C-alpha positions as CSV (number, residue, x, y, z in Angstrom):
1,X,16.8,-48.9,-15.1
2,X,16.3,-45.1,-15.4
3,X,18.1,-42.5,-13.2
4,X,14.8,-41.6,-11.5
5,X,13.9,-45.1,-10.6
6,X,17.4,-45.8,-9.1
7,X,16.8,-42.6,-6.9
8,X,13.1,-42.3,-5.9
9,X,13.9,-39.0,-4.1
10,X,15.4,-37.3,-7.2
11,X,12.1,-35.6,-7.8
12,X,11.5,-34.5,-4.4
13,X,15.0,-32.9,-4.5
14,X,14.2,-31.0,-7.7
15,X,11.0,-29.7,-5.9
16,X,12.9,-28.8,-2.6
17,X,15.5,-26.9,-4.7
18,X,12.8,-25.0,-7.0
19,X,11.0,-24.2,-3.5
20,X,14.2,-23.0,-2.0
21,X,14.4,-20.3,-4.9
22,X,11.2,-18.8,-3.7
23,X,12.0,-19.1,0.1
24,X,9.1,-21.6,0.3
25,X,10.2,-23.3,3.4
26,X,6.9,-24.8,4.4
27,X,6.6,-26.8,1.2
28,X,10.2,-27.9,1.5
29,X,9.5,-29.0,5.5
30,X,6.6,-31.2,3.8
31,X,9.2,-33.3,2.0
32,X,10.4,-34.8,5.5
33,X,7.7,-37.1,5.0
34,X,9.7,-38.8,1.9
35,X,12.7,-39.2,4.1
36,X,13.3,-42.8,5.3
37,X,13.9,-43.8,8.9
38,X,16.6,-44.3,9.6
39,X,18.1,-42.1,7.1
40,X,20.4,-43.4,4.2
41,X,23.4,-41.9,2.3
42,X,21.2,-41.7,-1.0
43,X,18.7,-39.2,0.8
44,X,21.3,-36.9,2.5
45,X,20.9,-34.2,-0.3
46,X,17.2,-34.0,0.3
47,X,17.6,-34.2,3.9
48,X,20.1,-31.3,3.7
49,X,17.2,-29.1,2.3
50,X,14.5,-30.3,4.6
51,X,16.7,-29.8,7.6
52,X,17.7,-26.2,6.5
53,X,14.0,-25.4,5.9
54,X,13.1,-26.7,9.5
55,X,15.5,-24.1,10.7
56,X,14.1,-21.3,8.8
57,X,10.8,-22.2,10.2
58,X,12.1,-22.0,13.8
59,X,11.5,-25.7,14.2
60,X,14.7,-26.1,16.0
61,X,14.2,-29.4,17.5
62,X,13.3,-31.1,14.5
63,X,16.1,-29.4,12.6
64,X,18.7,-30.2,15.0
65,X,17.5,-33.8,15.1
66,X,17.7,-34.3,11.3
67,X,21.1,-32.4,11.0
68,X,22.5,-34.9,13.7
69,X,21.3,-37.8,11.5
70,X,22.9,-36.3,8.5
71,X,26.3,-35.6,10.3
72,X,26.1,-39.5,11.6
73,X,26.1,-40.6,7.9
74,X,28.2,-37.6,6.6
75,X,30.5,-36.3,9.6
76,X,31.7,-33.3,7.5
77,X,32.7,-29.8,8.8
78,X,29.6,-28.4,6.5
79,X,27.1,-30.3,8.5
80,X,28.7,-29.7,11.7
81,X,28.5,-26.1,10.9
82,X,25.1,-26.2,9.9
83,X,24.0,-27.8,13.1
84,X,25.9,-25.4,15.4
85,X,23.9,-22.7,13.2
86,X,20.6,-24.1,14.4
87,X,21.7,-23.5,18.1
88,X,23.3,-20.2,17.3
89,X,20.0,-18.9,15.9
90,X,18.2,-20.5,18.8
91,X,20.1,-18.5,21.1
92,X,19.8,-15.2,19.2
93,X,16.2,-15.1,18.2
94,X,14.3,-16.5,21.1
95,X,12.3,-13.4,21.4
96,X,10.6,-14.1,18.1
97,X,8.8,-17.0,19.5
98,X,9.9,-19.8,17.1
99,X,7.8,-22.9,16.5
100,X,10.0,-25.1,18.7
101,X,12.0,-23.0,21.1
102,X,15.1,-24.1,22.7
103,X,16.0,-23.2,26.4
104,X,19.1,-20.8,26.2
105,X,20.9,-23.4,28.1
106,X,20.1,-26.1,25.6
107,X,21.1,-23.4,22.8
108,X,24.3,-22.6,24.4
109,X,25.4,-26.2,24.9
110,X,24.4,-27.3,21.3
111,X,26.1,-24.6,19.9
112,X,29.3,-25.0,21.8
113,X,29.2,-28.7,21.1
114,X,28.8,-28.2,17.4
115,X,30.8,-25.1,16.5
116,X,33.9,-27.0,18.4
117,X,33.3,-29.9,16.0
118,X,33.0,-27.8,13.1
119,X,36.1,-25.7,13.8
120,X,37.9,-29.2,14.7
121,X,37.1,-30.4,11.0
122,X,37.7,-26.7,9.6
123,X,39.7,-24.5,11.8
124,X,39.6,-21.8,8.9
125,X,35.8,-21.6,8.7
126,X,35.3,-17.7,8.7
127,X,31.4,-18.3,9.2
128,X,32.2,-20.4,12.4
129,X,34.7,-18.2,14.0
130,X,32.4,-15.4,13.0
131,X,29.4,-17.0,14.8
132,X,31.4,-18.0,17.8
133,X,32.5,-14.4,18.4
134,X,29.0,-13.1,18.0
135,X,27.9,-16.0,20.4
136,X,30.5,-14.8,23.1
137,X,29.7,-11.2,22.6
138,X,25.9,-11.3,22.7
139,X,24.7,-14.6,24.3
140,X,27.4,-15.0,26.8
141,X,27.1,-11.6,28.3
142,X,30.1,-9.7,26.4
143,X,32.8,-12.2,26.7
144,X,34.6,-9.8,24.5
145,X,38.1,-10.8,24.7
146,X,37.1,-14.4,23.5
147,X,34.8,-12.8,21.0
148,X,37.5,-10.4,19.7
149,X,40.0,-13.2,19.4
150,X,37.4,-15.3,17.2
151,X,36.4,-12.3,15.2
152,X,40.1,-11.1,14.2
153,X,40.7,-14.7,13.5
154,X,37.9,-14.6,10.8
155,X,39.2,-11.2,9.6
156,X,42.5,-12.5,9.0
157,X,41.7,-15.8,7.4
158,X,39.3,-13.7,5.1
159,X,42.4,-11.7,4.1
160,X,44.6,-14.3,3.4
161,X,41.9,-15.9,0.8
162,X,42.8,-15.7,-2.9
163,X,41.2,-12.6,-4.6
164,X,38.5,-15.0,-6.3
165,X,37.3,-16.3,-3.1
166,X,37.3,-13.0,-1.6
167,X,34.7,-11.8,-3.9
168,X,32.2,-14.6,-3.2
169,X,29.2,-12.7,-1.7
170,X,28.6,-14.8,1.4
171,X,32.1,-14.5,2.4
172,X,32.3,-10.7,1.8
173,X,29.2,-10.4,3.9
174,X,30.6,-12.6,6.8
175,X,33.9,-10.3,6.7
176,X,32.1,-7.1,6.8
177,X,30.0,-8.2,9.7
178,X,33.1,-9.6,11.5
179,X,34.6,-6.4,11.2
180,X,31.6,-4.7,12.7
181,X,31.2,-7.0,15.5
182,X,35.1,-7.0,16.4
183,X,34.7,-3.2,16.4
184,X,32.2,-3.4,19.1
185,X,34.1,-5.8,21.1
186,X,37.1,-3.9,21.0
187,X,35.3,-0.9,22.1
188,X,33.9,-2.6,24.9
189,X,37.3,-3.7,25.9
190,X,38.6,0.0,26.0
191,X,40.9,-0.9,22.9
192,X,39.9,2.3,21.3
193,X,42.4,2.6,18.5
194,X,41.9,-0.8,17.4
195,X,38.1,-0.2,17.6
196,X,38.5,2.8,15.3
197,X,40.6,0.9,12.8
198,X,38.1,-1.8,12.6
199,X,35.0,0.6,12.1
200,X,36.7,2.5,9.5
201,X,37.7,-0.7,7.7
202,X,34.3,-1.9,8.1
203,X,32.9,1.3,6.6
204,X,35.3,1.1,3.6
205,X,34.7,-2.9,3.0
206,X,31.0,-2.2,3.0
207,X,30.6,0.9,0.9
208,X,29.0,-0.6,-1.7
209,X,27.0,-3.6,-0.2
210,X,25.5,-2.6,3.0
211,X,25.6,-5.8,4.8
212,X,25.8,-3.7,7.8
213,X,23.3,-0.6,7.7
214,X,25.4,2.6,7.1
215,X,23.9,4.2,10.3
216,X,25.2,1.4,12.5
217,X,28.4,1.7,10.7
218,X,28.9,5.3,11.1
219,X,27.7,5.2,14.8
220,X,30.5,2.7,15.5
221,X,33.1,4.7,13.9
222,X,31.6,8.1,15.8
223,X,31.8,6.2,19.0
224,X,35.3,5.0,18.3
225,X,36.5,8.5,17.4
226,X,34.7,9.9,20.4
227,X,36.6,7.3,22.8
228,X,39.9,8.3,21.2
229,X,39.1,12.0,21.7
230,X,38.8,12.8,18.2
231,X,35.8,15.0,18.7
232,X,35.3,16.6,15.4
233,X,35.4,13.5,13.6
234,X,33.2,11.9,16.0
235,X,30.4,14.6,15.5
236,X,30.9,14.3,11.8
237,X,30.1,10.7,11.8
238,X,27.2,10.9,14.1
239,X,25.8,13.9,11.9
240,X,26.2,11.6,8.9
241,X,24.8,8.4,10.7
242,X,21.6,10.9,11.1
243,X,21.0,10.9,7.5
244,X,22.2,7.5,6.7
245,X,20.1,4.2,5.7
246,X,19.1,2.2,8.6
247,X,16.2,1.8,11.1
248,X,14.1,4.7,11.7
249,X,14.8,5.4,15.4
250,X,17.5,7.6,15.7
251,X,17.4,8.9,19.2
252,X,20.6,7.4,20.3
253,X,22.5,9.4,17.8
254,X,21.1,12.6,19.5
255,X,22.5,11.0,22.5
256,X,25.9,10.5,21.0
257,X,26.0,14.2,19.9
258,X,25.0,15.2,23.2
259,X,28.1,13.0,24.4
260,X,30.3,15.1,22.1
261,X,29.1,18.4,23.6
262,X,29.8,16.9,27.3
263,X,33.2,15.7,26.2
264,X,34.1,19.5,24.9
265,X,32.9,20.4,28.6
266,X,29.6,21.9,27.6
267,X,27.2,20.6,29.8
268,X,24.4,22.8,29.1
269,X,24.6,22.1,25.2
270,X,24.7,18.3,26.2
271,X,21.3,18.9,27.8
272,X,20.0,21.1,25.0
273,X,20.7,18.4,22.7
274,X,18.5,15.9,24.5
275,X,15.7,18.3,25.1
276,X,15.6,19.6,21.5
277,X,16.0,16.2,19.7
278,X,14.1,13.8,21.9
279,X,10.5,13.9,22.6
280,X,9.8,13.2,26.2
281,X,6.8,10.8,25.7
282,X,9.1,8.8,23.6
283,X,12.3,8.7,25.7
284,X,13.5,5.4,26.4
285,X,14.6,4.9,30.0
286,X,18.3,5.0,29.4
287,X,17.9,8.5,27.6
288,X,15.9,9.8,30.8
289,X,18.7,8.5,32.9
290,X,21.4,10.0,30.8
291,X,19.6,13.6,30.9
292,X,19.3,13.2,34.7
293,X,23.2,12.3,34.8
294,X,24.0,15.5,32.8
295,X,21.5,17.8,34.8
296,X,23.1,16.6,38.1
297,X,26.7,17.3,36.7
298,X,25.5,20.9,35.7
299,X,24.1,21.2,39.2
300,X,20.7,21.1,38.6
301,X,19.8,18.6,41.2
302,X,15.8,18.7,41.1
303,X,15.7,18.7,37.3
304,X,18.0,15.4,37.6
305,X,15.6,13.8,40.2
306,X,12.7,14.5,38.0
307,X,14.2,12.8,35.0
308,X,15.5,9.9,37.2
309,X,11.9,9.4,38.2
310,X,10.8,9.6,34.7
311,X,13.2,6.7,33.8
312,X,11.8,4.8,36.5
313,X,8.3,4.9,35.4
314,X,9.1,3.6,31.8
315,X,11.9,1.2,32.7
316,X,11.7,-2.6,32.9
317,X,15.5,-3.7,33.0
318,X,17.5,-1.2,34.6
319,X,15.5,0.3,37.5
320,X,18.5,-0.4,39.8
321,X,20.7,1.8,38.1
322,X,18.5,4.7,38.6
323,X,17.3,3.8,42.0
324,X,21.0,4.1,42.8
325,X,21.5,7.3,41.4
326,X,18.3,8.7,43.3
327,X,19.7,7.2,46.6
328,X,23.1,8.7,46.0
329,X,21.5,12.2,45.8
330,X,19.6,11.5,48.9
331,X,22.6,10.6,50.5
332,X,24.5,13.7,49.4
333,X,21.8,16.0,50.8
334,X,21.7,14.2,54.3
335,X,18.4,12.3,53.8
336,X,19.8,9.1,55.1
337,X,16.7,7.1,55.9
338,X,15.4,8.0,52.4
339,X,18.6,7.1,50.8
340,X,18.6,3.6,52.7
341,X,15.1,2.8,51.5
342,X,15.9,3.7,47.8
343,X,19.4,1.8,48.0
344,X,17.2,-1.1,49.2
345,X,14.9,-0.9,46.3
346,X,17.7,-0.8,43.8
347,X,19.2,-4.2,45.4
348,X,15.8,-5.9,45.5
349,X,15.1,-5.0,42.1
350,X,18.5,-6.3,40.6
351,X,18.1,-9.7,42.7
352,X,14.7,-10.1,41.5
353,X,15.3,-9.1,37.6
354,X,19.0,-10.2,37.4
355,X,19.6,-12.8,40.2
356,X,22.5,-10.8,41.5
357,X,23.6,-7.9,43.5
358,X,24.1,-4.5,42.3
359,X,27.8,-3.5,43.7
360,X,27.2,0.4,43.6
361,X,23.9,0.0,45.6
362,X,25.6,-2.2,48.3
363,X,28.6,0.2,48.5
364,X,26.2,3.3,49.2
365,X,23.9,1.4,51.4
366,X,27.0,0.4,53.5
367,X,28.0,4.0,53.9
368,X,24.3,4.9,54.9
369,X,24.0,2.4,57.5
370,X,27.6,3.3,58.9
371,X,26.4,7.0,58.9
372,X,23.2,6.0,60.7
373,X,24.8,4.1,63.4
374,X,24.1,0.7,62.2
375,X,27.8,-0.6,62.0
376,X,26.8,-4.0,62.5
377,X,24.2,-4.3,60.1
378,X,26.7,-2.6,57.6
379,X,29.3,-5.0,58.3
380,X,27.3,-8.1,57.3
381,X,27.0,-6.6,53.8
382,X,30.8,-7.0,53.5
383,X,30.6,-10.5,51.7
384,X,27.9,-9.9,49.5
385,X,29.9,-6.8,48.4
386,X,33.1,-8.6,47.6
387,X,31.1,-11.0,45.5
388,X,29.4,-8.6,43.6
389,X,32.3,-6.3,42.8
390,X,34.1,-6.9,39.6
391,X,37.3,-8.6,40.0
392,X,40.3,-6.5,39.0
393,X,43.3,-8.4,37.5
394,X,46.3,-8.7,39.7
395,X,49.3,-6.3,38.9
396,X,52.3,-8.2,37.9
397,X,55.3,-7.3,40.5
398,X,58.5,-6.6,38.8
399,X,61.1,-9.1,39.6
């Protein structure tokens, strides 16, 4: 009996592997019809290729079901990791309208279930630690402490690999991206020196490969330097980023350079950067809001309010932030009735869009209500405010 007769799926596997070289995912997915039900061990190699192709096509439910069948036959770290990746990708690319979208909750639960399995089977998996870190930072609303721990773990394990493995392309890429993601999380956590070290390490490690766009690497380095008070270094990084390879949109870099000017105490130069380098008809809501903040700090109150109103006109996500600023300005000018109305707009939007209260608007509304002689109404907001305000860690009492 020849080999092909003993293994009737050998030809299909060869077809799948050839199609994979061309990224012909639909051709590989068609081979699902050749898989037996239930799956057997002899067809696991073909099932691996089909399951991967289904994921590439956004058929996440089919991919997950097939990977689970594979894992039941061959419960390896690799198969658990592949299953975790299906849910990871589904959580991160939900805006691309995949063929079989998963709800965010399905993606969350599936990823946590299977990345836990993968890391139990292989606690030193660089890729799974990296994905866990990104998931915590980007999907789970900036759980940066947990994310940073996972990402630094991935970096450390990579550095402990033998030089031969460090040269493996997929691991080098994951290492670079872990450095970048760790730098972002460290920056958000206020660990500025660590963020600076990670950003520069990422830039050095990725100098010849560009796994992370140079513009993004330089932007991160500049933000870390700015946070550390190294203004000249920050300015140089942002200027280099303007000319570096990366996405065409660069408006955020002009905002960064404006931030450098503000950090130097030159509000008018900070405002000039935004006026000179961002076109009004293309300004994002957050840039209009930033311009208004600068104008307000410079004493240009009417100009600030005009910028904030422009922000609201083009905003879909953060109107509550801008309405709170406008309400604060009305309150400062003694326009208490108008301030109350605007704070309420901010609160209504936050609850409708984000299903939660906006603490700064609640604080402002409480003060305005009290000033207007509505102390009883203001007192009723106390419970909402306590719930909305971020919890501060308790200080340890010296024994």
